[in-house]
C-alpha positions as CSV (number, residue, x, y, z in Angstrom):
1,X,-143.7,167.2,9.0
2,X,-145.4,164.4,10.8
3,X,-145.6,162.3,7.6
4,X,-141.9,162.5,7.2
5,X,-141.3,161.4,10.7
6,X,-143.5,158.4,10.2
7,X,-141.7,157.6,7.0
8,X,-138.4,157.7,8.8
9,X,-139.6,155.4,11.6
10,X,-141.0,152.9,9.1
11,X,-137.7,153.1,7.2
12,X,-135.7,152.5,10.3
13,X,-137.9,149.5,11.3
14,X,-137.5,148.0,7.8
15,X,-133.7,148.4,8.1
16,X,-133.7,146.8,11.5
17,X,-135.7,143.9,10.1
18,X,-133.3,143.5,7.2
19,X,-130.3,143.5,9.6
20,X,-132.0,140.8,11.7
21,X,-132.8,138.7,8.6
22,X,-129.3,139.2,7.3
23,X,-127.7,138.0,10.5
24,X,-130.1,135.0,10.5
25,X,-129.0,134.1,7.0
26,X,-125.3,134.3,8.0
27,X,-125.8,132.1,11.1
28,X,-127.9,129.6,9.1
29,X,-125.3,129.5,6.4
30,X,-122.5,128.9,8.9
31,X,-124.5,126.2,10.6
32,X,-125.3,124.5,7.3
33,X,-121.6,124.7,6.3
34,X,-120.6,123.1,9.6
35,X,-123.1,120.3,9.3
36,X,-122.4,119.6,5.7
37,X,-118.6,119.6,6.4
38,X,-118.6,117.4,9.4
39,X,-121.5,115.0,8.8
40,X,-120.9,111.9,6.7
41,X,-123.8,112.2,4.3
42,X,-124.1,109.1,2.1
43,X,-124.7,110.7,-1.2
44,X,-121.7,113.0,-1.8
45,X,-124.0,115.4,-3.7
46,X,-125.8,116.3,-0.4
47,X,-122.5,117.4,1.1
48,X,-121.7,119.6,-1.9
49,X,-125.2,121.0,-2.0
50,X,-125.0,121.8,1.7
51,X,-121.7,123.6,1.3
52,X,-123.0,125.5,-1.7
53,X,-126.3,126.5,-0.1
54,X,-124.6,127.5,3.1
55,X,-122.1,129.7,1.3
56,X,-125.0,131.3,-0.6
57,X,-126.9,132.0,2.6
58,X,-123.7,133.6,4.1
59,X,-123.3,135.8,1.1
60,X,-127.0,136.8,1.0
61,X,-126.9,137.7,4.7
62,X,-123.8,139.8,4.3
63,X,-125.3,141.7,1.4
64,X,-128.6,142.2,3.2
65,X,-126.8,143.5,6.3
66,X,-124.5,145.8,4.3
67,X,-127.2,147.3,2.2
68,X,-129.0,148.5,5.3
69,X,-125.8,150.5,6.3
70,X,-125.0,152.1,3.0
71,X,-126.8,154.2,0.5
72,X,-129.1,156.1,2.8
73,X,-128.8,159.4,0.9
74,X,-130.0,157.9,-2.3
75,X,-133.4,157.0,-0.8
76,X,-134.4,160.6,-0.3
77,X,-136.8,162.2,-2.6
78,X,-135.1,164.4,-5.3
79,X,-136.4,167.7,-3.9
80,X,-135.1,166.9,-0.4
81,X,-131.7,165.9,-1.9
82,X,-131.5,169.2,-3.8
83,X,-132.5,171.1,-0.6
84,X,-129.7,169.4,1.3
85,X,-127.1,170.1,-1.4
86,X,-128.0,173.8,-1.5
87,X,-127.8,174.1,2.3
88,X,-124.3,172.6,2.4
89,X,-122.8,175.1,-0.1
């Protein structure tokens, strides 16, 4: 039983780290979007690159944050999933 508790704690810490990293990506992307859109960068390619990379960072952050909230049942070992299914019937 103690091993399962430690696994749960480490899983929760991993999810918390992923949420923080996802939020950081979103904030970094928004910041990069704002800088690229408002700054008058000489080569126009830098502006487009900043907007593209900022958008990608926002999308990556949203995906990282969302995956920590969904799909928690699929991470359980098969024998535990079967046990839970039989208990709920």
